[in-house]
N, C-alpha and C positions, 0 to 999 in steps of 0.2 A: 341668465344660461343656458343654454340649452341640458336638458337630463336624460332624454333620449337619444342612445345611439343611431341607432334609423334616423331620424329628423335632423341629426348632425352629420352625419355621413350625406343624408341628401344634400343639406345648405351646402355642404362644405362642395359638392363633387357633381350638380346635378348632370351637367354633361359627361362627364366618366361615367356616371351610372346608369346615364340613359344608353351610351355603347356597349357596359357590359348588360344591360338588360337583352341588347340587339344582338350579342356573341352568344348568350343564354340561349336564345330562338334556333340562331343557327347551328348551334350542338342541338339541341334537341331534333330538328328537322334530319343532322347527321345520324341520330342514334335512332332514331325512326325507318330513315333508310336502310341503316345496318340493319334490322333486324327484318328488314321485308325484303331486301338483297339477301339476304340468308336463308329465310323459308322459300325464295323463289328458286334457289338453287339446290335446295333439297329435292323438292317439290319436282321440278319442271328436269334437273339434269342426274341428280343423284338414286334416287327413288323412282321417281317418276316416270312416264312411257311417254312424255312429250317427245323422243329422238329415236322411236325406235323403229323409223325409217330411217336411212343413211342421209336422205337429201330432206329430210325435214327438218322446215324451221319452226323456232318460237318466240313471242315476242317478249324481248332482255327489258327488264325494268319497268314493267308495266304492274303497276300498283293499283289492287285492288285488296278491297277488306269486307270480310261477310259479315252482315248484322245480326246478332242475336234474335231467335225470335218474337224476345219480346218486344226488339224496336219493330218488327216488321220483317224482318229476316231479308234478304236480298242482298246486292252485292254494291256496293259505291268503289266504283273506278276511278283513281286519282289520273293514273297514267297508262297510254294503251301500250307505250313500250317498242321496240327498235326490233326486227324480225333479224334473227341471228341463226346460224348453222350449229349443229352441239359445240365445237372446240370451240368455235370462235364467243360461243356463249358461255363454255366456261372458263375461257380464258380474260375476258369483260367481267364475268361475277367474281370470282378471284380479285381482280385488278380493283373493282371496284370497291369489295370489302378490304383490301388493303388501304386504300385510299381514303375512306371511309375512318377507318380507325387512327391515320394520323391525321386525318382532318381534325378529329375526336382530340387528338392528341394536344394539337397546335392551337384548339381552340380553348382548352381547358388551360392550357400553357399563357394565351391570352388573358383569359380571365387571369387570373393569378397576377400579372402585369398589372394590368388594369385596376386591380383590387391593392396593389402594394404602395402604385402611383395614388392612390384615391387616398389611401392612408394616410400617405406621406403629405398630401396636401391636407387634407384635414387636420393631423395633429402640427403639422405646423401655423395653421390657422390659429389654430388653440392654441399653443404658446405663443402668438404673435398678440391673439388677445390679451390673454393673461398680461405677457410683457408690457402690453400697452398700458395696462389698468394699473400695474408698477409704479412706469414711468411716470404716467401723472398724478398719482396717487401724492396725496399731502403729506409734507416731512413727518407729520407726529404719527402716520401711519406706519412707520419703520417696522414693527414685528408684525402688522399683518401683512407688509408688502415683502418680510422673509417667508412669512408661511407660504404665500402664494407661488412665490420662487422653489420653495421644493417642490412645487407639486407641479411645474412645467417640467423636469424632471422626470421624478418618480412616479406621479398621476398621470401625467400625459402618456408616459412609457407604457406603463399597465394597459391604455385604452388603445394602443398602436394596434394591439391584435385583434381586438374587439372591432375596430375600425374599419381595420382590411376585411375582414367579411359581413359587417354589418349589411351591406345590399347585396354584396356580392355572391354571397351563397343563396340566399333566397332567390336572385334574380338569376342564377346559372343554375343551380340542382332545381329549382322550382321546376322549371320547364322541361327538363328532363324526368321527372317525376311524375309529370303529368302526363308524358308523352309516352309511358313506360306502361301507365296506367291504361290509358285509351287504347294502345299496343295487345291488352289482356284483354280488355273488355270487347276487343276485335275478334279476339280469337272464339271466347265463349265468356259468359255470363261470371260463370264460376271461377276462371278462371282472374277477370279481375278483382271479382270481390275477395281474392285469398289473395294478390297482389296486397288490394287496400288494406285489408288486414294487418298482413307481416307488417305494415310499414304502421301500421296505427301501434302494432304492440311493441315494436320497437322502440320508436317513441315515446310511449307511455312507459316502458321498463328502463330505457337509458336513463331517465332525469333522478331516478329515485336510487338506482345503481351508482349513480357520478357519488350523492350524496351520501352512498354510504363506505364510500371508499374515502371520500374526504372525513367522513367521521371515525373511520378508524384510524386514519394518518394524525388526526387529532388529538386523539385519545393514546395513540403512541407518544405522541410529541410531549401531552401533557405529563406522563409516567416517564420520561427522559429528566424531563424537568424536574418531578418532582422529586424523584431518585437521587439526581444530584444534589438537589436541594439537602436534602436531609442526611448526606453523605458528608456535602458540607461540613453541615450543622455539628454533625459528631464531630467530625475533627475538631472541629472550635472548640468544643466541649469536653475533648478529650481527657484534659485533668481532671474533670469536674467526674468524668465517666470512673475513672480510675479510683479516683478518691472516696467517690461515693458507691461503686458499684454495681453500676446501672448499666452495665454493659448487657447483659442479657434481655434487660426491659427495652434498651434501645435496639436489638437485634429483633426482639420481638414486634415492635412498634413497628419496623421495617417491613417486616416479613408482612404482617396485617396491610400495611401499604402494597405489597407486589399484591396478594391474593386480592384487594379490591381493582387494581391496577386490572389485572388476569382476568375476573371476570367482566369490566367493561370491556373491555377487547374480543372477549367470547363473547357477548352478547351482539357487538357490533359487526364479529365476525359471521357470526349465524346469519346476520339478517342480510350482509353481504354475498354470501352463501349462497343462501334461499333466492336472492334476487337475480345472481351470475346461472344460478339451475332455472330460471324463469327463461334468460336471455336464450340461455343453451337448449331450449325448449322452443322457442319462438325461429333460432336459427338453424336449426338442423331439424326440427320436426316438422317446419311448414314446408322447407322443400320435399322433403318425405311425401309430405300428405298434396302435393302439386304433383309431381310425379306419379302419382295412387290416381290422381282426379284425371289428370291432363294424359294420362296412359290409356285411363277410361275410354276418354273422350276418344283417343286415336283409334283405339279398338272399334268404337262404334262408327268409326268414319265421323264422326263430327267436326274432327279436329287433324287436319292434314299431318303426313310426318313434319313435312318443315314447320310447318304450324308448330307444333309439338317443340321441335327442337328452338326454335327462337324465341319461345314463350319461356321455354329453360335460360335460355343463357338470359334474357329480359329478367327475373327472379333474378341471376345475380347480380345485373346491373343496378338492380335494385337498392344492392346493399349498400354502395357507395354514398348513393346521394341520400338514405336515410341516416347511415350516419354522419356525415356532415352535417344535415340540417336537425339531429339531434346533438350533435357539439354546437350546433349555433345558437339554440337557444340556451345550451347552459350558460355558454359565452356572453348572451346579450343580456343575462341577469347580472351578471360578472358587470358588465359595462356600467350598466346601469348604478351598481353601488358603489362604482371608480367616482360615476359623472355625479353623483349626490355629493361624493366627497370634494372631489375638487366645488365645486359650486358653492357647499359650507366653504370651503377659504376663501375662494373669489368674491364670495359674498360678503365673508366679513372685510373682507379688504374694501366695500364697494360701499359698503356701511360706514367708513370711516375715509374713505379716502376719493370717491366719484366726484371728482369735479366738472361746472361746468364750462362748456367750451368759453375760451375766453380771450379775444384779442382786441382789448384796449390799447392805443399808443399815445401818445404825446402829443401835442399840437406842434411843437417844434422840436427840430434834431438833439438839443441840449436843453434839459431841464432846468429853471431859471430859479424854483422853489421847491422845496419839500415842507409838509405839514404831515405834523402828529398828533390827531384827534382821540383824545381818551384811551389811550394806547396803555394796555392790558394782555402781558402776553407771557408765557413758562415753558421752559428750556426743560424735557425729560429729561435729559441726557445728563446737565449739568447739576440741575436744581437748581438754578438761577431764574427768580419772578419780577418781572416789572408791572407794575399796576398804574394807572391814571393818571400817564405824559402826555401832555402837552406842548407842543416844542414848534417851531417854525425858522427855520434858514433861508436865508438866500442864496441863489446858487448861479457861478461856478464860486467854491469854498473850500480852504481844507481846514477841517474839523478835527478839534480831538475831542473824546467822548473818555474822561476821564473821572474814575473812583475808583473804591476800595474792591479786592473781589468778591464779587457775588452780589456787587450793588445793582447791575441789570445795563451796566454798558454794553456788554457782549451780546445781552440778550436784543439790546434796541439795533447795535448791529448785524445780526442775525435776521430780523426782520424787516429792517432797511434792504438789505440785500434780498429775500425772499428765501431764505433759511427754515423760516419760523412763520406759523400763521399767526395773528392776532388771537387772542382772546376773545376781546372785545376793542372797540375802536378801528381807526382807517391810518392808514401811510400814504397819503398824496401826493405825486410830484405834478406840480403845474395841473392840480385837482383830477387827476386820474389816480384812481385807487392801484395801490402795486398789483392786489387782488386780481383785478380785474385784466392784469396784462397776460399774456401766455409765458412761458418759462421761457420759454429761445429768444424771444423781444426783449423783455424783462433783464436776460443775464447778459445781452448784447448791448443792454443802455448800461445796466448798474451791476455790477460784476462785484460779487464776493468776494472775497478769500479768507474760509473761516478756520474751523478749530478741528475738523472733521475731514481729511483730506484722503483720496483715494487714490492709489497707484494701479495702475495697469501693467497687465502681461506684454511689452511690446519694445519700442525702442524708446529713447527719453523723447523725440521728437513727436511720439503719437501719444503721450503723457500731455508735454505741455503744450499741444494743439487739444486736448480733450476740451469740448465745448465750444471750438473757433469756430466762427459759421462757414461753412464750406465756400463762402466765395470771395473771404482770405485767404483758405489753404490750396485753391485750384496752381496758382503758379506758386510752386515751387521751392523758389529762389527769392520771391519778393518774401512768402513765408518765413521762411529760413532766415529773412535780414530783419524781418519783425522779430522774430523768438531771440536772434545774436542782440539786437536792441535792448528786449527786456532784459535776458541774460545779464548785460552790461549794468543796466538799473537797476537791478538787482544784487548786485554783486557778485555774482558766482561765474562769470565767464571763465575765471581762474580754473576753478574744478572742472568745468564743461569742455575747456583745452587741452587740461590733462589726460581727460577721460578720450577726446580723442587722439592724442599722440601718442598714447599706450594702449589702444583698443585695436583689431584685427581692423585693416584698410576696406576690407571686402571687395567683391568684384563691382559692387556700381560706382564706389569711390576712386578704385582704380582705372578704371576707364579716364577719368576726369586729370588723375594725378600721374598718371603714367607719360606724358609727356616732359612732366618737369623733374622725373625723378634723377635721372643721370646727374644733369645740371644742380640739384639739390644736393647731391652728394659730395659732387667736387667741391661744392659751394661750402659744407660744413667742413671738407679737409683743410682748403684753406683757411676758414676760419680759426679754423684748432692751431693752422699750421703759425698765423699770425700770431697769435698768445702764446707760441711755444709749447701747446699743449697738446702735440699732436700723439703723442705715445700714453696718452689715457683713453684710448680705444687701440682696440688689437682690430684690425681690419680681416675680412675673411679673405681666404683665399683656399683654391680647390686640391692645391697641392701641398697645407702645411696645416697643421695642429694649431688650432687655436685655445689656447691656455686658458683662457677667460670664458670658457665655453662649456657646457658640461660635458662629458664622455658621449653620452645619447645624441647631444648638437652636432658634434663629431662627424659622429658617423652617419647621422643622417643627412648634415648637411642642407638642410631645406626645415619649412615649417608645415606639420601636422595639418591635415584637413579631414576633420572628424576626428573619430575614436579610434581609429585603424592602428596608427601608430604615436598615439598618446601615451605620456610620462608613465601614468597607470598600469597599463597595460604593455608598456614596449617588450618589457622583460619577457614577458611569456607569449610574444609573438612568433608565428612559426619560422616567418621569411627572416627576420631577425634572427633567430635562433641558427638559421640554416647557414647564415652571413657568418656567423660569431664560430660557428662550427666548423666552415670553409677555410676562416682565416686563422685558425686553432685561436682562437680568443676566450672561449668560453673557460678555459681551466684560470688564464687568468685574472678575469674579472672575477671570478668566483674568488678566488682569494681575494683581489681585494678588497671585494665586498666583507667577506668574511676579516679582514682586517679592520676596514670600517663599525664593523656590528661590534665588534669584539672591545674596540673604544669607544664607540658611543654609549655600549651598555654599562661601561666601568665607570665612563663621566657621569652620566648621567642617574647610580644608584644611588637609591634613597629620597630623588626629587621626586614628590607627587607627580601623577601624570597632569593634574591640570595646572602644572606650575611654565608661567610662559616661556621659560629656558626653553621647554621640551620643544616647542614650537616653532621656536625664535632658532636655536643653534642643531638642534638635532636634525641628522640627515630622516629620520622616519617619525611619522606622527604618535600622540598616544596610542592610537588606536592601533596603529604598528606594530608600540614597545614589547607588550607581551608576546610575540609571535617571534622579535627575534630573542628575547631573553630563553625563551624557549628555544631556539634554535641553537644558541649557544652553549646551555644546558646539554643537549644533546650531542652537540661535537664535542663537549668536556668529558661526556661521559662514554664517546664512541658510539655512539647509537646513531643508525645509518637510516630507520626509519625514515618515510616521507623525503626521502633527497632528491627527486623530482622536484618539490614542493620547495624543500629550503636553498636549492640552487637557484630555483627562480628570486627568489627571494633575495640572494645574496647579487645576483647580476642587475635587480634591480637599484640595490644600494651604487654599487659600480656605474650604474648609468646617470646617477644624479650627481656623481663627483665632478667637482672643480679645484685644481690642485691649485690657483694663486688663492684661491677663497678658503679652501678646510686646511691646507697646509699641513697634510699627514704623509707626506714624500713616497707617496705610493704610484705616482708616475714619472717615468724617466723617458730620454729622448728616443729610447727604440721601443718602446712601449705605444707613443706616442706617433709615432712611423706604421707601425701596426696596423693602429685602428687608422688613421691617413690611407692607409692600403683597405680597410673594411669598407671607408666610403667610398671609395673608385666600386670595388665588387658587388655594396648595394644596389648605387646606383647604374652599374650594366647589367645585373638581373633580375629588376626590379620587373613583376610582372606586370603587362598592360593592365590587367583588371585592379593591380593596386597601384599604377599610375596619378590616379584621382586623388588618391589620398594624401600625397605630400607633393608640395610645390618648392622644389628647388630653388637655392640661392645663385644670383646671376648677377655677373656685374653692371651690364646695363637697361635691368629689368628688373621692374616692378612687383615685391612678391606679396600678391593683395592675402595671403592668408596669416603673415606677420602687421605686426603694430608701426603706423608709422616712422614713430621713433629709429625702431631696428631697421626700416629700409632706408633712414638717410644714414643712419652711423656705417650700416652696410659691416660691423661688426660686433664684440663684445667688451666692455666697457671694465677697466682694471680695476678689480676687485682691491690692489695692494696699495691703491696708492689712496690716501687718504681727499675726500672731498670730490674725489674724479666724477661721482654721477652728478652732483649738483652742477659741477661748472661745464660736464659736457652738454647737458640737458639746457643749459643758460644760450651755451652758443646754439646748439639746434633752436632754440628759440627762436634768436638771433637770426639766424640765417631765413628760418621760414617770414618774420616780420620784413627784411627785404627781399623776399619774392613776391609780397604782398601775397601770402599763403594761410594768415592768420584766419582769415572767415570760414578757408577749405576745412582746418584743423578742426574750427570748430562745428561744422557741417559734420564731422565725424561722428564727434561729439553726440551730437543730435542722433545719430542714428546708432549708438550703441543701444546695445540689447540690456533692459532692466525690468523691474516685476516682482512682486511678493513671490509668484509660485518658481520663478526660476530662480531666487535666491541671490539676483544678482543684485547688489544696492546700487540707487541712484548717487552720486557724489553730490548732489543737492538736495536737501532737507526736504522732505514732504511739504513742509507750510509752505516754502519760497516756492516748489515747483506747483502750487495751488495761486500764490502770488502771480507768476508769470505764465500761467494760463489766461488769467485776467487780463493781464496788463496785454496779452496776443490781441484779445479783442477789440484791445482800444474802446472802451468802454467811456462813457461822459460822465460817469459817478465810478469812483471805487471804494468799496467800504473795506475794511481788514479789521479782523482780529484775531488775535494770539498769534501773529506771524514773528513778531517778536519773543518768543517765548524761548528763552534758551540764549539768547544773544547778553553780549555784555552791553552796557550801556553806550558808550562810546560807537561799537555796530549798531546798532537800534538807532541811535542819532544820526549814524552815516544814512541807512537806510531810505528814514525820514525823510531826508535831506534832498536823496536822487530822488527820491518821489515824487516830493515838492517841485524839483525840478521836472519831471519828464510828465507830471501834469500839469502844466500849466496852462490855465485858460480852461480845466477841467477840476471837478470835483474831487477830493480826498476827503474820508470820513475815517478814522483811526480811533481803533482802542487803545490807549497808551497803558503801556505796563506800568507799573508802580518804579517808583524811581526817576522815571524821567520827565525833563520840565515841560507843564503845562502849557508854554508859550513857543513850543516848537510849531506849532500850528498855528494859523490866522484867528481861529476861534476856537472856543470851548466848552463843551457843556460837560456839568460836574455832576457827578452823582454821589447821593451817601446812604447810610445804610440805618444812621440811627441807632444803630447798637441791637440791630435785630436781625433773627437769621435768614427770615424770609420778609424782609421790608417793603414799606411801601417806598418805592423810589422816588428822588425828586429830582429834577431836573430842570436847573436854571443855567441861563445864557451869560454868557461874560467875554469880554474881549481878552483872548491872550495875549496881548501886546500891551 
């Protein structure tokens, strides 16, 4: 791996770096022209006598440089210029100076843009290279892969500014420095030498100054850590200090540490101050020296007035590129150190994980035989070992690997599936070593569902299609059909169906379901009526309060989109509070919330926060409980502090209230009518900017923000009738089946968001997600291990039966859990431990029938 930032930057972006070099040359030319025009303007117009005659003309942009005597004197003419009168000359010169300034600004901005693009490409290429090494590493190199993965973020991130400047700085400021030096030498040898000396002095002094600043900061940080550590130790030893009377000794020791720290800081500060003084002498002394020398040359007529001013301007122009170059040198040192660290991490991965390119394939699509020759393997995560196994199986076959825990059956399954590399021996499918196949090809032919599944942050579909070849996912409908078949085969289609029924429809699915929604709602009503259960659902009506909905749902009469009107923020929402004020509902809802809080605090007094009753029956969570208890205590003591916050808390409780569920008698018909009026005010006054934050209920329209179940019911299930929810949902399922919409519901479930970082738990266990991933690839050989963990015996036997049926004419190799009959598959391979912790596994063939 490359360890030099310059070479890495060049190899990553040759074309861009050449463009930066070209822009740097243009920038240098612009600087040279600026200095030349400035000198000419002063000499010819402001001070010189070229225009003593009113009709006189002078060549504009005549570029000529006098050579020092050491170079033979004379003049070098670059351009003869254009003859102009005084006024035209002045206007052209000023316009040219402004244009050259703008050109320099634009070119510098272009360099910055190109440098940022080059750095992005270089870092992305570096990250891609490291990521490629990670995903092609051996499974046993997981620790090294994790170390390299940390470098992708932190290590490469530190390199970004270094790579941005690696070639951009020398290619852009280098020509500028050379041009300024050349201009100085063209004016006079002493001026050129003065420029050169100043640049060298600044470059030499800046490095030790930066090091001194860093050292002083390091000493300060060491002092902070040491003083904090000693203080914490003293606090820990406080009883002993009191008992043994060592307080003065501890204080003396702390004072001695501070004295040592102060001495170190003073020493570093002296060094830094000395270097800063030298830099100040260079920065302020050289310009003064320049003025003296250049002024003397101008007095002797060796240097023109324009040359003097232009050279003075050039001296100040030199400061920026010299500073940039100095910082660049320091940055390159840091970049090399960062690349060394990165190379060590990646090198450690390469040492254990580098693999040659593998492209072996089976002679026919479906393997006919698997042979295990002298196999020895060790699983570092489980500690299980397999030694000296020789085995031959004719395929296709359904084979059970049976044995006590730790016998090595799971190790053999992992090796067959490519999750583990053998320590010794080989696994051959039709004479082709599994280790010689590419990972993608092997996974497509031989799928392994093992003990360490991963979940992604994304949809359930994204998780189930992880590892599925792209050619099987291009046709989304066909892919979904394959996934649905796999869900049914594994026996988790009911869970995904429930997820689709109760999750938000979403805009994409709404387009497919919208044509059916009105008919489906009528069909649900008819189905409930046919059973005489239409009273189980209280339908939504724009002019009627829904007694089975919350107060908030009745006011909004819609479903929030995003977090603007979500429940936990609703009580503090300015627009809603304005509506409540307009309808004179703030006080009634506050009093309702106070009644609820009082009853809840009294009801759950003495019950621990971690008791399940709090979360199940209380209006507020265990985290909110203390706030409401404090609120009630303040009310009892007639304290009015934090009144606005208390009102928010109480209104939040009132907005969650459902009369038929909570039965506290806090809602009457009059208050219900006022809440319906607030609903109309909310919809009428809703600002256009807030319109996307809520989707209102409409009788003939699908609400994409709501669940499919809520869309079909278009109402709320009655809380006060036992078993209502189960009976209603059963009716909904019957209607969906009759309308042939079951597949659409499953597709909604597949689109639901799941993932560990989002805290959205998948209804399908992780191990079964891994199994469905494998089935979706339609492999010729399926190897499974640990997928039966946590299942009852009947569930495990049922799953095996479905897998056998679904994999007819294909091969299944399954590690059986203890308790399952060994004859549940066609053949069985037995493993025994012989009473050893890490035994030599024996494998023998036996007929399972």
